[in-house]
C-alpha positions as CSV (number, residue, x, y, z in Angstrom):
1,X,-13.0,-11.8,-7.2
2,X,-10.0,-11.4,-9.1
3,X,-6.2,-10.7,-7.3
4,X,-5.1,-7.2,-6.2
5,X,-2.6,-5.7,-8.6
6,X,-0.4,-2.9,-7.3
7,X,1.5,-0.4,-9.3
8,X,3.3,3.0,-9.0
9,X,6.4,2.1,-7.5
10,X,9.9,3.1,-8.5
11,X,13.1,4.8,-7.8
12,X,12.9,8.3,-6.1
13,X,15.3,10.4,-4.0
14,X,15.0,11.1,0.0
15,X,12.3,13.4,0.6
16,X,10.7,12.7,-2.5
17,X,6.8,11.5,-3.0
18,X,5.5,8.3,-4.7
19,X,1.5,6.9,-4.8
20,X,1.0,3.5,-5.2
21,X,-2.6,2.1,-6.4
22,X,-4.1,-1.2,-5.8
23,X,-7.0,-2.6,-8.0
24,X,-9.0,-5.6,-8.0
25,X,-10.1,-6.4,-11.5
26,X,-13.1,-8.4,-11.9
27,X,-14.4,-7.9,-8.1
28,X,-18.4,-8.2,-7.7
29,X,-18.1,-8.3,-4.3
30,X,-18.0,-5.3,-2.0
31,X,-14.2,-5.0,-0.8
32,X,-14.5,-3.6,3.1
33,X,-11.0,-3.8,4.2
34,X,-7.7,-2.8,2.3
35,X,-4.2,-3.1,3.7
36,X,-1.0,-2.2,2.8
37,X,2.1,-4.0,3.8
38,X,6.0,-3.8,2.9
39,X,9.0,-6.1,2.7
40,X,12.6,-5.2,2.9
41,X,15.1,-7.7,2.0
42,X,16.1,-9.8,5.0
43,X,13.1,-8.9,7.1
44,X,9.6,-9.8,7.8
45,X,6.6,-8.3,6.1
46,X,5.5,-5.8,8.1
47,X,1.9,-3.8,8.0
48,X,2.2,-0.2,6.9
49,X,-1.4,1.1,7.1
50,X,-5.3,-0.1,6.4
51,X,-8.6,1.0,6.3
52,X,-11.2,-1.1,8.0
53,X,-14.9,-2.0,7.1
54,X,-15.9,0.7,9.8
55,X,-13.8,3.3,8.0
56,X,-11.2,3.7,10.3
57,X,-7.9,4.2,8.9
58,X,-4.9,3.3,10.7
59,X,-1.0,3.7,10.3
60,X,2.0,2.2,11.7
61,X,4.1,4.3,13.5
62,X,7.2,4.9,11.2
63,X,4.8,6.4,8.3
64,X,2.4,8.4,10.6
65,X,2.2,11.9,9.3
66,X,4.0,11.0,5.9
67,X,1.6,8.1,4.4
68,X,-2.1,8.6,3.1
69,X,-4.0,5.8,2.4
70,X,-7.5,6.0,0.5
71,X,-9.7,3.8,-1.3
72,X,-12.4,4.2,-3.8
73,X,-14.6,1.0,-3.7
74,X,-16.7,1.8,-6.6
75,X,-13.3,1.5,-8.3
76,X,-12.3,-1.7,-5.9
77,X,-8.8,0.7,-5.7
78,X,-6.8,1.5,-2.9
79,X,-3.7,4.2,-2.6
80,X,-1.2,5.1,-0.6
81,X,0.2,8.3,-1.1
82,X,3.8,8.6,0.1
83,X,5.5,12.0,0.9
84,X,8.9,12.7,2.6
85,X,10.3,9.1,1.9
86,X,13.1,8.2,3.5
87,X,15.8,5.2,2.6
88,X,14.2,3.0,5.1
89,X,11.0,3.1,3.3
90,X,13.1,0.9,0.6
91,X,10.9,-2.2,0.2
92,X,8.1,-4.2,-1.9
93,X,4.9,-2.9,-0.9
94,X,1.7,-5.3,-1.3
95,X,-1.7,-4.7,-1.3
96,X,-4.2,-6.9,1.1
97,X,-7.7,-7.1,0.5
98,X,-10.1,-8.4,3.0
99,X,-7.6,-10.2,5.1
100,X,-7.5,-13.0,2.1
101,X,-5.8,-11.8,-1.1
102,X,-2.1,-10.6,-1.6
103,X,-1.0,-8.9,-4.8
104,X,2.2,-9.6,-6.1
105,X,3.7,-6.0,-4.9
106,X,5.7,-2.9,-6.1
107,X,9.1,-2.2,-5.4
108,X,9.8,1.3,-3.9
109,X,13.3,2.2,-3.7
110,X,14.4,5.6,-1.8
111,X,18.0,6.4,-2.7
112,X,20.5,9.2,-3.9
């Protein structure tokens, strides 16, 4: 199973939107758990959202109602749609697969 690769980060103004993607190449094993985490400078890595093997999707309270996570297991890809972004959402966003594999991250910066 390959490593997750995140994409879609960038610079956006407050109130804007971004969609992050996480793709696992060369995956011959079905992925059952996807997670998004983020880490701001000087802070610990924080869980953002996950989709578990039972199909349930859960969100950190700080992003609930603004972020939507989805996954297409046939494409071995997960997404994080982020709306109404705030400066405090600025962080490196990481994908986690099956509680084992981490990507290198994609930077999201929310600023005027």
